[in-house]
HTML snippet that shows the backbone in 3Dmol.js (N, CA, C, O; Angstrom):
<script src="https://3Dmol.org/build/3Dmol-min.js"></script>
<div id="view" style="width:600px;height:400px;position:relative"></div>
<script>
const pdb = `
ATOM      1  N   ASN A   1      -1.143-121.280  54.237  1.00  0.00           N
ATOM      2  CA  ASN A   1      -0.675-120.567  55.637  1.00  0.00           C
ATOM      3  C   ASN A   1       0.197-119.137  55.115  1.00  0.00           C
ATOM      4  O   ASN A   1       0.020-118.207  55.902  1.00  0.00           O
ATOM      5  N   SER A   2       0.850-118.891  54.263  1.00  0.00           N
ATOM      6  CA  SER A   2       1.589-117.767  54.616  1.00  0.00           C
ATOM      7  C   SER A   2       1.028-116.321  54.095  1.00  0.00           C
ATOM      8  O   SER A   2       1.191-115.130  54.362  1.00  0.00           O
ATOM      9  N   THR A   3       0.149-117.260  53.047  1.00  0.00           N
ATOM     10  CA  THR A   3      -0.850-115.738  52.054  1.00  0.00           C
ATOM     11  C   THR A   3      -1.953-115.033  54.305  1.00  0.00           C
ATOM     12  O   THR A   3      -2.403-113.915  54.554  1.00  0.00           O
ATOM     13  N   SER A   4      -1.935-116.142  55.152  1.00  0.00           N
ATOM     14  CA  SER A   4      -2.704-115.997  56.052  1.00  0.00           C
ATOM     15  C   SER A   4      -1.738-115.246  56.780  1.00  0.00           C
ATOM     16  O   SER A   4      -2.078-114.141  57.203  1.00  0.00           O
ATOM     17  N   TRP A   5      -0.777-115.599  56.958  1.00  0.00           N
ATOM     18  CA  TRP A   5       0.097-114.561  58.366  1.00  0.00           C
ATOM     19  C   TRP A   5       0.205-113.288  57.124  1.00  0.00           C
ATOM     20  O   TRP A   5      -0.009-112.105  57.391  1.00  0.00           O
ATOM     21  N   ALA A   6       0.399-113.547  56.408  1.00  0.00           N
ATOM     22  CA  ALA A   6       0.986-112.025  55.829  1.00  0.00           C
ATOM     23  C   ALA A   6       0.327-110.676  55.371  1.00  0.00           C
ATOM     24  O   ALA A   6       0.852-109.566  55.278  1.00  0.00           O
ATOM     25  N   SER A   7      -1.242-111.151  55.055  1.00  0.00           N
ATOM     26  CA  SER A   7      -2.479-110.695  55.144  1.00  0.00           C
ATOM     27  C   SER A   7      -2.275-110.235  56.819  1.00  0.00           C
ATOM     28  O   SER A   7      -1.935-109.064  56.652  1.00  0.00           O
ATOM     29  N   THR A   8      -2.276-110.446  58.323  1.00  0.00           N
ATOM     30  CA  THR A   8      -2.293-110.058  58.964  1.00  0.00           C
ATOM     31  C   THR A   8      -1.560-109.544  59.179  1.00  0.00           C
ATOM     32  O   THR A   8      -1.963-108.623  59.890  1.00  0.00           O
ATOM     33  N   ALA A   9       0.036-109.444  58.944  1.00  0.00           N
ATOM     34  CA  ALA A   9       1.476-108.553  58.716  1.00  0.00           C
ATOM     35  C   ALA A   9       0.629-107.190  58.785  1.00  0.00           C
ATOM     36  O   ALA A   9       0.725-106.423  59.743  1.00  0.00           O
ATOM     37  N   SER A  10       0.065-107.035  58.044  1.00  0.00           N
ATOM     38  CA  SER A  10      -0.694-105.576  58.003  1.00  0.00           C
ATOM     39  C   SER A  10       0.315-105.018  56.431  1.00  0.00           C
ATOM     40  O   SER A  10       0.003-104.843  55.254  1.00  0.00           O
ATOM     41  N   PRO A  11       1.730-104.879  57.295  1.00  0.00           N
ATOM     42  CA  PRO A  11       2.462-104.238  56.221  1.00  0.00           C
ATOM     43  C   PRO A  11       2.720-104.714  54.860  1.00  0.00           C
ATOM     44  O   PRO A  11       3.502-104.147  54.097  1.00  0.00           O
ATOM     45  N   SER A  12       2.019-105.811  54.557  1.00  0.00           N
ATOM     46  CA  SER A  12       2.285-106.471  53.555  1.00  0.00           C
ATOM     47  C   SER A  12       0.935-106.005  52.963  1.00  0.00           C
ATOM     48  O   SER A  12       1.045-105.362  51.919  1.00  0.00           O
ATOM     49  N   THR A  13      -0.505-106.234  53.497  1.00  0.00           N
ATOM     50  CA  THR A  13      -1.790-105.804  52.444  1.00  0.00           C
ATOM     51  C   THR A  13      -1.772-104.143  52.473  1.00  0.00           C
ATOM     52  O   THR A  13      -2.576-103.572  51.736  1.00  0.00           O
ATOM     53  N   PRO A  14      -1.099-103.543  53.097  1.00  0.00           N
ATOM     54  CA  PRO A  14      -1.174-101.783  53.191  1.00  0.00           C
ATOM     55  C   PRO A  14      -0.262-101.569  51.671  1.00  0.00           C
ATOM     56  O   PRO A  14      -0.703-100.910  50.729  1.00  0.00           O
ATOM     57  N   SER A  15       0.959-102.207  51.670  1.00  0.00           N
ATOM     58  CA  SER A  15       2.076-101.757  51.165  1.00  0.00           C
ATOM     59  C   SER A  15       1.667-102.320  49.557  1.00  0.00           C
ATOM     60  O   SER A  15       2.151-101.701  48.609  1.00  0.00           O
ATOM     61  N   THR A  16       0.749-103.532  49.289  1.00  0.00           N
ATOM     62  CA  THR A  16       0.596-103.620  48.241  1.00  0.00           C
ATOM     63  C   THR A  16      -0.202-102.807  47.419  1.00  0.00           C
ATOM     64  O   THR A  16       0.316-102.076  46.575  1.00  0.00           O
ATOM     65  N   PRO A  17      -1.544-102.875  47.607  1.00  0.00           N
ATOM     66  CA  PRO A  17      -2.477-101.693  47.318  1.00  0.00           C
ATOM     67  C   PRO A  17      -1.993-100.256  47.069  1.00  0.00           C
ATOM     68  O   PRO A  17      -2.383 -99.658  46.066  1.00  0.00           O
ATOM     69  N   PRO A  18      -0.909 -99.512  48.206  1.00  0.00           N
ATOM     70  CA  PRO A  18      -1.483 -98.469  47.680  1.00  0.00           C
ATOM     71  C   PRO A  18       0.085 -98.517  47.588  1.00  0.00           C
ATOM     72  O   PRO A  18       0.697 -98.845  48.604  1.00  0.00           O
ATOM     73  N   ARG A  19       0.879 -98.168  46.276  1.00  0.00           N
ATOM     74  CA  ARG A  19       1.984 -98.213  45.711  1.00  0.00           C
ATOM     75  C   ARG A  19       2.763 -97.030  45.888  1.00  0.00           C
ATOM     76  O   ARG A  19       3.972 -96.888  46.073  1.00  0.00           O
ATOM     77  N   THR A  20       2.057 -96.410  45.818  1.00  0.00           N
ATOM     78  CA  THR A  20       2.823 -94.515  45.904  1.00  0.00           C
ATOM     79  C   THR A  20       2.645 -94.370  47.408  1.00  0.00           C
ATOM     80  O   THR A  20       3.551 -93.696  47.898  1.00  0.00           O
ATOM     81  N   GLY A  21       1.726 -94.813  48.299  1.00  0.00           N
ATOM     82  CA  GLY A  21       1.742 -94.216  49.789  1.00  0.00           C
ATOM     83  C   GLY A  21       2.232 -94.932  50.341  1.00  0.00           C
ATOM     84  O   GLY A  21       2.643 -94.480  51.410  1.00  0.00           O
ATOM     85  N   ALA A  22       2.521 -96.312  50.118  1.00  0.00           N
ATOM     86  CA  ALA A  22       3.099 -96.848  50.892  1.00  0.00           C
ATOM     87  C   ALA A  22       4.759 -96.879  50.793  1.00  0.00           C
ATOM     88  O   ALA A  22       5.598 -97.155  51.651  1.00  0.00           O
ATOM     89  N   ARG A  23       4.849 -96.612  49.849  1.00  0.00           N
ATOM     90  CA  ARG A  23       6.715 -95.937  49.331  1.00  0.00           C
ATOM     91  C   ARG A  23       7.554 -94.816  50.604  1.00  0.00           C
ATOM     92  O   ARG A  23       8.698 -94.805  51.059  1.00  0.00           O
ATOM     93  N   ARG A  24       5.914 -93.669  50.934  1.00  0.00           N
ATOM     94  CA  ARG A  24       6.220 -93.348  51.716  1.00  0.00           C
ATOM     95  C   ARG A  24       6.925 -93.280  53.376  1.00  0.00           C
ATOM     96  O   ARG A  24       7.738 -92.765  54.143  1.00  0.00           O
ATOM     97  N   ALA A  25       5.933 -94.186  53.170  1.00  0.00           N
ATOM     98  CA  ALA A  25       5.389 -94.951  54.431  1.00  0.00           C
ATOM     99  C   ALA A  25       6.677 -96.139  55.109  1.00  0.00           C
ATOM    100  O   ALA A  25       6.878 -96.472  56.276  1.00  0.00           O
ATOM    101  N   SER A  26       7.326 -96.525  53.923  1.00  0.00           N
ATOM    102  CA  SER A  26       8.681 -98.072  53.975  1.00  0.00           C
ATOM    103  C   SER A  26       9.763 -96.369  54.707  1.00  0.00           C
ATOM    104  O   SER A  26       9.956 -95.985  55.860  1.00  0.00           O
ATOM    105  N   GLY A  27      10.028 -96.032  53.899  1.00  0.00           N
ATOM    106  CA  GLY A  27      11.555 -94.897  53.814  1.00  0.00           C
ATOM    107  C   GLY A  27      10.782 -95.173  54.809  1.00  0.00           C
ATOM    108  O   GLY A  27      10.132 -96.113  54.352  1.00  0.00           O
ATOM    109  N   SER A  28      10.242 -94.914  56.331  1.00  0.00           N
ATOM    110  CA  SER A  28      10.083 -94.066  57.504  1.00  0.00           C
ATOM    111  C   SER A  28       9.950 -95.664  57.897  1.00  0.00           C
ATOM    112  O   SER A  28      10.728 -95.778  58.845  1.00  0.00           O
ATOM    113  N   SER A  29       9.397 -96.866  57.665  1.00  0.00           N
ATOM    114  CA  SER A  29       9.254 -97.784  58.775  1.00  0.00           C
ATOM    115  C   SER A  29      10.957 -98.710  58.645  1.00  0.00           C
ATOM    116  O   SER A  29      11.401 -99.330  59.611  1.00  0.00           O
ATOM    117  N   PRO A  30      11.589 -98.639  57.501  1.00  0.00           N
ATOM    118  CA  PRO A  30      12.643 -99.197  57.250  1.00  0.00           C
ATOM    119  C   PRO A  30      13.349 -99.021  58.709  1.00  0.00           C
ATOM    120  O   PRO A  30      13.354 -99.719  59.722  1.00  0.00           O
ATOM    121  N   PRO A  31      14.123 -97.396  58.254  1.00  0.00           N
ATOM    122  CA  PRO A  31      15.044 -97.058  60.101  1.00  0.00           C
ATOM    123  C   PRO A  31      13.821 -97.525  60.920  1.00  0.00           C
ATOM    124  O   PRO A  31      14.388 -98.092  61.854  1.00  0.00           O
ATOM    125  N   THR A  32      12.780 -97.617  61.103  1.00  0.00           N
ATOM    126  CA  THR A  32      12.264 -97.536  62.291  1.00  0.00           C
ATOM    127  C   THR A  32      12.540 -98.955  62.962  1.00  0.00           C
ATOM    128  O   THR A  32      13.299 -99.155  63.910  1.00  0.00           O
ATOM    129  N   ALA A  33      11.789 -99.883  62.297  1.00  0.00           N
ATOM    130  CA  ALA A  33      12.222-100.626  62.699  1.00  0.00           C
ATOM    131  C   ALA A  33      13.592-101.339  62.552  1.00  0.00           C
ATOM    132  O   ALA A  33      13.392-102.499  62.911  1.00  0.00           O
ATOM    133  N   GLY A  34      14.986-101.176  62.166  1.00  0.00           N
ATOM    134  CA  GLY A  34      15.987-101.273  62.002  1.00  0.00           C
ATOM    135  C   GLY A  34      16.375-100.654  63.362  1.00  0.00           C
ATOM    136  O   GLY A  34      17.022-101.536  63.925  1.00  0.00           O
ATOM    137  N   THR A  35      16.285 -99.341  64.343  1.00  0.00           N
ATOM    138  CA  THR A  35      16.858 -98.783  65.419  1.00  0.00           C
ATOM    139  C   THR A  35      15.976 -99.727  66.801  1.00  0.00           C
ATOM    140  O   THR A  35      16.241 -99.487  67.979  1.00  0.00           O
TER     141      THR A  35
END
`;
const viewer = $3Dmol.createViewer("view");
viewer.addModel(pdb, "pdb");
viewer.setStyle({}, {cartoon: {color: "spectrum"}});
viewer.zoomTo();
viewer.render();
</script>
């Protein structure tokens, strides 16, 4: 189940494949979600 929900989470799927691209989006994601 853990893997299933993680896949649907979307953030986990795109974050794993595009490590470089995810890194840039990650920087913007944390601050936005934190707020």
